[in-house]
N, C-alpha and C positions, 0 to 999 in steps of 0.2 A: 503493501499503498504505497500511494508516494501522497510527500503532504506537497498541498496546491498555494500557491503565493510564496512570498518575497518575504522573508524569516526577518529581515533588517525591520520590516516596515511595523511591525511590533512588537513594542511596547512589556518587556521585560516586569513581572507582577515582585518576584521577591523582591527584586536590585531595587523595584519603585520603595516596595515600605522599607526593605532595607535601611535605604537616603535617611528616607522620613522619617525613621523610626533615630537611628543617629541624626539628623539634622531637633527632633525636640528633647535628646537626647543632651544635646548640647546645649541647648537651649536655657532645658531646670541645669540644666550641670550652671548654665553664668550665673540666670537671677537666682540659683541660692547663695554664690555667690555675693552677693547683693546684701540681697534677704537679709538671710539668716544669720549676721552679723551689728545687724542695724540698732540689739540696743531696743531700748523702750523705746515703744512710735511714741508717736503728734496721737491725742484725747482723742480731733477733729475726724481721723482715718475712717476712724468702726473698731469696727469689734474683727472682724475679717478682713482689715486692708489687703494679707496678704493668698487670699483664694484669687485675687482677679489678677495680677504679677507673674501666680505659677499656671495663670490656666490659659493666657493667651502666647506667651515669648515661648511656650514650649507646643503651643501649635505653629507662632508662628517661625517657630527654625525648621517647624515637619515642613509649613508651606515652602520652604528656602529647599532643608529633602528635597522638595516638589520639582523646585525651578531643577536646581543641578542636575537631578536623572532626565528631564527636558532636557533642557542645553548643552548634551552630553548625548543620549535615543539620538539628539534628528542634528546633532554639527556636520554631518559628511550628506547628507537630503536639502541643508540649506545649505552645503561649498564655502565651510570656514573651517578652520585648522584646529586641530585638538584640545593643543596645547591653547588657543583663541577663544576655545570653548569651554576653557576647564578655566582661564580668570574670567572667565567671563560671570563660570556656574560661580566660582569665588564672593568672586563681587555684590551676585546678585545677591546672595544669601547673608555675607555679613551690614548689604543695607538690609535687610528682609528682616536680620536679629535685632536691627538695633529702630527697626524702625516699632519691631515687637513691643520690644524692651521700654521703649520712653510710651506705649501707650496702655501696654502694663501698670508703669505706675507714677500714668497721668493722678494728676491730685491727689500724692504719696508724698516720695520721697524723691521724683522726676516737675515739681509744683520752682 
């Protein structure tokens, strides 16, 4: 039995999930480095102020991993050099993680 179609046009789901989990892990580690040594929080922030950044930043990291996977999977189709695709995907990941950190910490530590 033969497989019809081009195997390079399909997205590898295992690679996608792995990159998203790594991105979420990096986001969780980064925000944990900011939140846990913070000490006594400002009473204006509310009782559960840490929940928002602990959810939003790993989600931003996972979306950065998703973009990373898409850029690296489809660089041949666009005609971009692999080294340039890696550089672009890292920049997109860092910017997305930074924006997620700002969004997660808005109103608390980022004021």
